[in-house]
C-alpha positions as CSV (number, residue, x, y, z in Angstrom):
1,X,-39.9,-169.7,45.3
2,X,-42.0,-166.5,46.5
3,X,-42.6,-168.1,50.2
4,X,-39.4,-168.2,50.5
5,X,-38.7,-165.0,50.0
6,X,-41.3,-163.6,51.9
7,X,-40.6,-166.2,55.0
8,X,-36.5,-164.9,54.4
9,X,-37.3,-161.1,54.7
10,X,-39.4,-161.6,57.9
11,X,-36.7,-163.7,59.4
12,X,-34.0,-161.0,58.0
13,X,-36.5,-158.4,59.8
14,X,-36.8,-159.6,62.9
15,X,-33.0,-160.4,63.3
16,X,-33.0,-156.2,63.0
17,X,-35.1,-155.5,65.4
18,X,-33.8,-157.9,67.4
19,X,-29.9,-156.8,67.0
20,X,-31.3,-152.3,67.6
21,X,-33.0,-153.7,70.9
22,X,-29.5,-155.6,71.5
23,X,-27.4,-152.2,70.9
24,X,-29.6,-150.1,72.4
25,X,-29.5,-152.1,76.2
26,X,-25.6,-152.3,75.8
27,X,-25.2,-148.5,75.3
28,X,-26.8,-148.2,78.9
29,X,-30.3,-146.9,77.9
30,X,-31.3,-146.6,81.5
31,X,-35.1,-148.1,81.6
32,X,-36.9,-145.5,83.0
33,X,-38.4,-145.0,86.5
34,X,-35.4,-147.4,87.7
35,X,-33.0,-146.5,89.9
36,X,-29.6,-145.6,89.5
37,X,-27.2,-148.3,89.8
38,X,-25.4,-148.1,92.8
39,X,-22.1,-147.3,93.0
40,X,-19.1,-150.1,93.5
41,X,-18.6,-148.3,97.6
42,X,-21.7,-147.7,98.7
43,X,-22.4,-150.8,101.4
44,X,-25.5,-152.1,101.5
45,X,-27.4,-151.6,105.1
46,X,-29.9,-154.1,106.2
47,X,-32.2,-152.5,109.1
48,X,-34.6,-154.9,111.5
49,X,-38.0,-153.1,112.3
50,X,-39.8,-154.1,115.2
51,X,-43.8,-155.3,115.0
52,X,-46.1,-152.9,114.7
53,X,-48.2,-153.6,118.2
54,X,-50.7,-155.8,118.3
55,X,-49.6,-157.3,115.5
56,X,-49.1,-161.3,115.1
57,X,-46.8,-160.4,112.0
58,X,-42.6,-160.6,113.2
59,X,-40.3,-157.9,113.3
60,X,-38.9,-157.3,109.6
61,X,-35.9,-156.7,107.8
62,X,-35.1,-154.1,105.3
63,X,-31.8,-153.3,103.2
64,X,-31.0,-150.4,100.9
65,X,-28.0,-149.0,100.3
66,X,-26.6,-145.7,102.2
67,X,-27.0,-143.1,100.3
68,X,-30.6,-144.6,100.1
69,X,-30.3,-144.6,104.1
70,X,-29.0,-141.2,103.8
71,X,-31.4,-139.9,101.4
72,X,-34.4,-141.1,103.1
73,X,-33.4,-139.5,106.5
74,X,-32.2,-135.8,104.7
75,X,-35.9,-135.8,103.1
76,X,-37.5,-137.2,106.8
77,X,-36.3,-134.1,108.6
78,X,-37.1,-131.3,105.6
79,X,-40.2,-132.2,105.4
80,X,-40.2,-132.6,109.7
81,X,-38.5,-128.5,108.9
82,X,-40.9,-127.3,106.8
83,X,-44.6,-129.0,108.7
84,X,-42.6,-127.5,112.1
85,X,-42.4,-123.8,109.9
86,X,-45.5,-124.0,108.0
87,X,-47.7,-124.9,111.7
88,X,-45.8,-121.3,112.9
89,X,-46.7,-118.8,110.0
90,X,-50.2,-120.4,109.9
91,X,-52.4,-118.5,111.7
92,X,-55.2,-120.5,112.9
93,X,-51.6,-123.0,114.7
94,X,-52.2,-124.0,118.3
95,X,-51.3,-121.3,120.6
96,X,-51.3,-122.2,124.1
97,X,-51.8,-119.2,125.1
98,X,-55.9,-119.6,123.4
99,X,-58.2,-121.9,125.1
100,X,-58.3,-124.8,122.5
101,X,-61.9,-123.9,121.2
102,X,-62.1,-120.5,121.2
103,X,-61.3,-118.6,117.3
104,X,-58.2,-117.2,116.2
105,X,-58.7,-113.7,116.2
């Protein structure tokens, strides 16, 4: 009799845990680190990239949503602008008026 009660309480506890997990999943709790779902009107765009020179592996195809491609392009532009700005402001930057082996003033 006592083992039946223990089994019943274990089964009830397991059922409650499963129900709470299922309700949390339905509530829209996002998994940490997972990308947000793409909007319905965000088309999937596939681009084909050529194989690197000397590679025996053929071209590769990468598919991403338009917003992801746009964000990556904006990030690349921002990084290039920051890099160019940092080189201009750097006192040790290459100067066409200074020989390549000469020390900075």
